[in-house]
N, C-alpha and C positions, 0 to 999 in steps of 0.2 A: 162647559165642563170638559176637561181633558182627561185622558186615561193613559196609564202606563201599559205599554204593549210588550216591552222587552227589557230585560235586565242583563247586564254583562259585567264580569270582572276580568281583569287581565293580570293574573298574579305575577307574571314576569313581564316587565315593560317591553313592548314591541313584539312579543311572541303572541300566539293565537289566544283569543279570549275564550271564556266559558259562559254559555248562556244559562241563566238561572230562572227559576220560577219565583224565588224570593231571596232576599239577602238582608243582612243586618248592617246598619251603619256603625262605623267605628270612628276613632279619633281622626283618622287620616283618609276617610272615604269608606266605601263598601268593604266589608271584611275581606282581607287578603289582596285587595286591588293594588297593583304596582308595589307589592311588598318586596319583590325581588327585581334585580336588574342585571343585565349583561354588561360587562365592562371590558376594557383592555387590561393587560397585566399591570398597568399603573393606575387602575381604578377610574378611568375616564369612561363615561357612559357611552353605550353603543345602541343604536336603534335601527329600524328599517331604512332610515335615511342613508346609513352607511352600508348596511347589509340587507337588501330586500328579502333575501331568502329566510330571514328570521320569521317571516309570516307563515312559513311552512312547519314550524315546530309547534305541535299541539301540546296543550297543557291540561292536566287534571289535578284535582286536589281532594284529599279525603282527610280523615281525622289523624292519619299517621304520616302522610308524605305528600310532597309535591312531585308529580311525575311528568317528565318531559319525553315526548315521542317524536322521532324524526320521520321523514317521508320514506325512509328505507326500513321502517319498523324497529329500529333500535330504540331502547328506552333507557332513561336514567331516573332513579328515585332519590329525592332529597328529603331526608327525614324532617318533619316539622319541629321535632325536639332538637334544639340547637346542639351541635357537636362542639362548637367553640364559642367562647364569650369574649374573645379578643377583638377589640374594636379597631377597625381600620377607617380611613377617611376616603370617601368616594365622591366623585364630582358629577353633578347633573345640572346642566344649564347654569353653570357658574356657582351653584350652591355646593358647599362642602358638607357632606352628610356623614354621620356616624353609621357604620354598617358592619356586618359580619361577613367574612369570606367563607363561602360554602365548601371550599376545599379543592384539592388538586384533581380528584377523580372527575368531578363534574366539569372542571376546567378543560381536562383532556377530551371529554365527550363533546362539549360545545365546540371546541376548536376543530375536532375531527369532522363534525357535522357542517359547520359554517366556514371553516377556514380561519386563518389568521387575519387580523386587520392591521394593515401597514406594518407587517412583520411582527406584530405582537399577538400573543395568545389571548384567549378570552377567559374571563372569570365570571362567576355568578356570585353576587352579593345580596344580602338581605338587610333591609332597613332595621337599624338597631331599635330595640323596644323602648329605650329611653331617649331615642333621637328626637330632635326638634327641627322641623322645617316649616316655619310659618308662611302662610300666604301673605304677600305684600299688603301692608295695611291700607294702601290707597284704594284697594278694591273692596274693602270689608265694611265700609260705612259704620264703623264703630264696633263691629263684631270681631271675634277671633276665629281663625281657622288654620289648620295645618294640612300638609300633604305628605305622602311618602315619596315615591319615585315618579309620580305623574309629572307632566310638564310643568304645571304650576298650581293647579287647583285640584281639590279632592274629588270633584264630580264633574262629569261632562254629560249634558242633556241635549238630545237631538229630537227632531220631529219628522214624522212621515210627510207632513205638508211641505217642509223644506226640500226633502228628497224628491218629492213629486215635481216640484217646481224646477229643481235642478235638472232632473231627467228630461223634462219637456224641453228645456234649453239645449241639452246635449243632443236630443233627437233632431231638433231644429238645425243644429250645427253639423249634423251628419256624424256625430260621435256616438260611441257606445254608452249605454246607460250605466250608472254606478249603483252598486249595492251598498246598503247601510254599513256593512262591516268595514268599508274603507275608512269610515269616520270614527271608528273605535269608541262608541259611546258607552257610558255606564247605564244610562236611563234613556229609553226611547218612548216618546209619547205621541199620541194622535189627538187632534182636536185643538191645536194651537197654530194659528197662522202667524207668520212673521216672528218666530221665536227669537231670531237674532236681534230684533229691535226692542226686545222687552227687558233690556238691562235695568237692574234695580227693582224689578218686580219680583214677586214671590210666588212659589207654587206650594199650595197647602193641601195636605190630605187630612180632612177632618176626621175620618174614621180611624186612622192609625195615629194621628197626632204629630206627624212630622211636617216640616216646613223648610223648603229650599229657597235660598236667595240667588237669583240670577245676577251675576256680577260682571261678566265680560264676554262678549261674543268671541267665539273661538276662531282664531286666524289659522288657516290651514296651510300645510307644507306639502312637500313632494310625496309624503306617505300616501296621500289620497290618490296618487297616480299608480300605486302598486296594487295589482290584482291580488287580493288576500287568499285566493284559492291556489295560485301557482307561483306567487312571488315575482311575476313578470310585469314589466312596464310596457304596455302596448302603445301608449301615446304619452310622452313625457309632458305634454302641455295640458292634458285633460284628466280629470274635470276641473283643474285649477283655473284655466282660462275662462271657461264658461261661468264658473262660480264667481270669478272676479267681475265679469261683465254684468252679472245679474244684480250685484250690489245688495245682497241680503241685509247687510248691516249699514248703519249710518256712519260707520268708520270710513275715512277717506280712501285709504289704500289697502288692498289685500283681498284675499278670498276668505269669506267667513261662512261657517256652517256650525250651528249649535251654540249653546251657551255654557260657559264655565260657571259652576255654582258652588255654594257653600251650604252647609246644614245650619239652619238657624235654631232648630229645636234640640231636645236632648239627644246625645250622640247614640244612644242604644235604641234605635227604632228599626222596625221590620218593614221593608218595602216588598210589595207583592205585585206580580203581573196582574193587571185588572184594577189596581187601585185608581180611584177617581181623584182628580186634582182640580182645585180652583185656583184662579189667577188673581192676584191683588197687587 
């Protein structure tokens, strides 16, 4: 039996996450997860791959506003109530999504905190309520799933067993250990060995009645080389190199950590830290 130990949402793609004790599932993942995204002035998405210091902007959310806080203690609040219903087109990984531009004031704040990218100012966009971004059908095994501004899937699940195995490899190689926050999971579990090899299996919480389908081991990128505490890259090769050598997944090439997942049960489910999960 596995157990959920941690839950996280990342309301703004690539900014800091929020740890939760419980969360509700929605159409495109946990409520508010990756609902906003930083873009260039022409609405191309920006992540820590381009601006590592995005990891330094803290995020909070309440019933009224999304609040962004910089390392020099400046803040900006974005009302949850939409100020504009004008739909713009924003690009993320080649997908063109309907979105709302959150306005010039937050654009100026983001650009002042993070700087321009390739001479372009930064914007903040919100996924449109009526927007559609389906997960590719080849991963769904006949089911349907959507995401907002996540890389592709609505949920990312990681395990402490995989992190322990990775860190043993890093220590053996003389490298610094990695914290779980580098992998930006939504759900962290303990009690599952070789999670990355359990594609097409399901995680079921009988008590709360929700069921996740594991659909694709998560191939990692340079973001996991970024220290999420200070935005610095101490070693551009690690932990990617060690993760690649450990071959967590049956996939031939790449560094894999965690599983991308979809919700198989009713979309309005409550997940809690401490929930017990069975694997089938």
